[in-house]
N, C-alpha and C positions, 0 to 999 in steps of 0.2 A: 668230542663232546665239548660244550661250552661250560666254563666254570668261572665263578666269582671268587678269586683266589687271593690268599696272602702271598705276595711276591717278595715283600720286604716288611719285616716286623714293624708295627706301629704306623705304617703308611697305608693309604687308601687301598681297598681291594681293587683288583684289576680283573676285567673280563678278558679271559684268554681261552684259547683252544688247547685242549688236551686230548691225547689218544683215548678213544672209547675202549674200555677194557673188554677183553674176550673171556667169558667164563670158562674155567677149567675145572675138572674134577666135580666137586659138589657145589661150586660157586654158582651164583645167580646174578645176572645183570638186570637192573631195574631202571626205568625212567622215573626220575624224582618228581613227585607231584606236590609234596609238602616237606618243608624243612624248618624246624623250630630254631630260633636264635637264643642261645643259652649264655648265661653270664660267664661260664667257663670259656666260651669262645673269645671273650675279651683277653683272658690270660694267654691263650694261644696266639691271638693277634698281636698282643704286646710282646710275646716271646719269653716271658719269665714269670716266676712266682716269688713273692716276698717271704723270705725265711727268717725275718727278724734279724737277730744278731749274727746269724749264719750267712747273711747276705742274700743274694739272688740266685735262684735256680733257673738257668737258661734252658729252654726247651730244646734248642738245637743240640745241646750237650746230651740230651736224653734220646736222640735219634729222630726228632721231628725235622722233616726236610721240606724245604720250600722249592717251588711254589706249592701251595696246599689249598685245596678246597675244603674249608671247615664244614661244620654242620653234622651233628650226631643224633639229632632228633628227626628221623627220616621215615616218610611213607612214600612208597613208590609202586609202580605197576610193573610186573614181571614182563620182560621182553625176550629173555633168552636164558635157557638153563644149561649148565655144564653137563657133560655126559653122565656123571654120577648123581645128578640132582633130580633126574626124572622119577616120577611116581613116588615122590616123598612129601606129598602134601601141598605142593604149589605147582601151578602151571602158567603158561603164558597168558597174560591178561589179568591175572589175579592182583588185587590191591593188598599190600602187606606193609606192616610196620617192620622196620629192620632193627634187630638188636645190634648195637654198634660196639659194645665193649669186649671185643674179641681178643683172644690170646693166640698162642702158638698152635692150638688145636691138637697137640700131641701129649702134653704133660698130664699128670694125674688130675689136677684141678680142672683142666679143660675137658677131660674125659667125664668129669662129674657135672659138666655144664655150669661150672663156676669160673668162667673165663676172665671175669673182672679181677680175679686174684692171680692170674698168670703172671709170671716173672718176665715174660717176653711179650708185652702188650702190642697189639696191632690195631688199636681202636680206630674206627671210621671217623673221619673228621679231625683226627689227631696225628696218627701215624700213616693213615691212608686217606685218600680223598673221600670226602663225605657228601653231604646233601646240598652244599652251595654249588651245585652243578646240575646239568641236565640228566646225567646218569650216575649211578653208583653201583659198585660191585659188592654184593653180600658174600662174605667169605665161606659161608656154608648155608645150604638150604634150611637147616634147622634154626637159623637165626631169623627166619621170616615168620611172623605171627599174623594170623588171620584177624582182621578188624571188622568183619561184617557187622553192620548195624551201629558202628561207632563213627562219629564225625572224623574224617581222616585228619583234619587239621588238629583236632584235640588229641587224636591217637598219636600223632607225631610227638607231642609233648610227653607222652608216657615213656618214650624210649630213653629219656634222661630224667627230666623233671619228675615225672611220675614214678618210675621205677627206683629212682634215687631216694625219694622220701618214703616210698613203700618199704624199701629195705631198711631204712633208718627206723621207721615205725616198728617194724618187726623186731628190732633190737630192744625195744621198750616193752612191747606187749608180751604176755597178757598183763593188763592193769585193770583196776576197778574203773569202769567207764565214767564214774563221777569224780575221779581223781584228776586234777589238772595235769595236762601235758602242755608244756610251753614250747612254742615255735619262735625262734629268733630269725626274723626276716620275713617280710610279707610280699616278696616278689613272686615270680612264677612258681618256684619251689614251695614257698609258704602257702600260696593259695591251693596248690595241688595237695599239700600235706593236710590242710583243713578239710578239703573235699574227701580225701581218702580216709582220714580218721572218722569223719561222719559216716562214710560208707561202711566202715568196720564197726560202727555202733558206739564210738566214743563220744561222750557228751560234754566234757569240760575241756575246752581248747583255748589257751591264752596265746595271743599273738603279740610280738614285740617288734617295733620298727622305729626308724627315725623320721618316717614320712607319714603324716596323718592321713593323707589321701590313700596310701596303701593300707593303713590300718582300717580305714573305712571299708575298703574293698574286701578285706579279710573278714570283717564283721558281716558284710553282705553274703560272703561265702559260707558263713556259719560259725565263725569263731565266737565264743561266748564272752571273752574278756580281751581287752586290748591295752597295751602299755606303750606309751611314747618314750622311746629311749633318748633321754636328754639329761645331761648332768651326771653327777657322781652317785646318785641314789637310785639308779635303775633297778638294782637287785632288790632294794627295799620295796620299791613299787611293784615289782613282780610278786614278791611274797605277800604284799597287801592285797593285790588283785586276786591271788589264788587262795587266800585264806590261810596262808602258812607256807613254810618252805616246801619245795617242789620235789616230787619223786622222779620226774622225767623231763628232760629238756633236750630239744634238737636244735643245734645251732647251725642254721642254714647260711650264715654269713661267715662265722669263724674267723674273726679278726682279734687283735689284741684286746680291745675293749669289750667285745661281746663275750669272749671266752671268760673274762674276769667276772662280769656281772652274772653270767650263767652259772659259773662255778659257785659263786657266793649265794645264789638263790636255792641251791640244792639242800634237801633235808638229809638226815642220816639215812644211809642206804640208798641215796639217790644216784641217778645215772645221767651223765651228760654225753650225748652222741654228737660228734662233730662231723659236719658234712661240707660246709662251705670252704672256699679256697681264697677268701679275701686276703689272708696273709698276716704276718706279724709273728708274735711269740706269746706263749702262755706261761705265766709265772704263777705258781701255786705254792702255798705253804705245805710242805710235805707231811708234817705230822697230822694234818687234818685228813689226809687220805685214809690212813688206817683208823684214826679216832672216830671218824664219821662214816667209815666203810663205804667210801665213794667210788664210783666207777667213771672213768673218762674213756670213751671208745670212739675211734674213727670209723666212718662208714663210707665206703667208696662205691658209688653208683649202686648197682644191683646185678644179679645174674639173670640169665635168660629164663630160668624157671620162675623167678619172681615177676618178670615181664609177662609171661604167659598167664600167671595167676592174676595179675593186675588187669590185663585185657579181659579175662573172663569175668571179673567183677564189673568192668565197664560195660560189657555186652549185656549184662543184666539190668543196666540203667541205674545202678546204685551210686555212681560217682557223680556228684553235681559238676557241671562243666565250669571251668574257670574262664575268665575273659580272654579271648583270643582275637588278636587283630591280624588280618590277612594283608599281605602286600606282595607284589611281584618279586621274583628272585633278584632282578637287577637292582633292587633297592637295598641289598644286603649291607653295603657299607654305611648307608644312612641309618639303618636300624642299629648297627653296632654303635654308632656315635650317640644315638638316642639312649641306648642301654647304658653306655658309659656315663652319661650325664644324669642318669636316674629318672628318665622321662617316660618309662614304660611301666604300666600296671598290667599284671598278668603276663601273657606271652605274645610275642609277635612271631608269626609263622610265614615263611616265604613260600609263595605258590609258584610252582613250575608250569611251563606251557603244557606239560603232559596232563595237568589236572583238568 
């Protein structure tokens, strides 16, 4: 198979030949038709995360091996089933979105279909080759979700952007639909979060970003309020826009500055759900945690049960489509550079020849 792979961290992707996997057991081989380009791909490409005063976390120390075809937002067409995958809901020729956040497959959390919480992750596009290639190997047929009736390019974004924000939203709901939920970051995740909140019937959605163009896109998507994050008074402007301190905030950026203003905008009993991987460090005054009964919770992608539920909502036509730009797989490196420089609104999806 051909792949557009990270051969050396921080260097341009290279088009290389890799062995085409042979499915075993319940594995399934697919031809990649669509692969979303996600901001977390930048961290994998650069090879590290910023841990603030604790330094850098290098991904090679966590078992990431190069060369690697990134890409975890994958839609593909089934071309071959492993011997144990037959008669389990997918057949050759089917178009499926692939759940990428797989674990060991054997532990208790994996058996509960909560593989994103596995202590031995094998995520596609991170620890195994992903969608920046002509083929991808799904580790189990149960990770394939039928997308009939959903635009495959949009469906690809649900494998990470969609299921990640859906899982984070589930950590806030139920809430009064007229009570403001704040979303920090108006990129692909932010726009999907606005769309999914609207699909779930939430009415008051405040979006925060440093880019007015992205805020405008979020308002078009259905956000009711927008705050430009500039200067030291962002928390104050969030509170003003929402009519008071906020019950729920999802930080899709999750950097030192965003964590601070998000925390400062919470009301008593409020919850901050941290999703993004921008990096840095969060410093909070500890007495305020019990005095104001605050919750700060991390949310890591979502599980396959949530992806199935999200696709079911999308099949009913209830999720407004986010802006999606299509480009051939060979342009993967150029897209990464555009994403790094903040030039993308919505999502760019790579299109394979199999499409």
